[in-house]
C-alpha angles and dihedrals in degrees: 000000000000114000121205118195118196134182112211123206087266087057094234116146117245123180123191126184124195090245097038115050098185126143106209101194121347130067097185096072125061126188118196131195117206130103085348134338127280128188113203121188142159105264120241085229094063104132121254114247115262146162113278135176118269091245100043117145131213095004113179104232105158139019125191129188119219120192123188120216121216094321135053114262125206118211114201103177154336133231106218127190128199115217138184140070092290096036092139087067088078099073109168134014138199134175126231137187128195088274093056139263115000097179140038118253112269132191122228112248128227089276089058091248130127121190105209116193128198114220110206097028118256107245123209109198120227111280094007132116121216128184122223117202122205114209128186137198111221120223105173147002131294146069119296144160132191126226136182114243099174141004122204114210146137087268122065106258129205110174130211122205109317107167130145126225124276119272124195116214110204138185095251134127117252119223113260120220113207118195119197124195106214 
């Protein structure tokens, strides 16, 4: 048996064996075994929830860390869900990495789901950790959060709880910064 020991951001020990897929403590980290291994966790850099304007653009609402095991893993998409009493406030969503946008902008459907695809696939090199940032455009008022329901990749993925914090879109004016070149 191959044992894989992982420390989550909560620093709780989790041990998974190929034949025994049991998570002993933590539901924020998922390890998958497929055509490679992939650790998926809520990033410590996920933004805190806050008040935002009802027409805010490209708001970072969720960050997830993905770490490949001993083989490269290709991620081809995410199924994202908006939740909350004002979930319709989160209108469109896109995913970014440190290199830039990895998906096209997608609208949430009437079931509050957006299937975001990565073309080309987002590759996590063996032994490396990459952070994916979920950004939304806001188109109304209310409280919302965004969570990951599914991840499509070259490894079989079963996700634990990966949900961002709650944001409250309000009918307020944002400050305008005017720059003059004199």
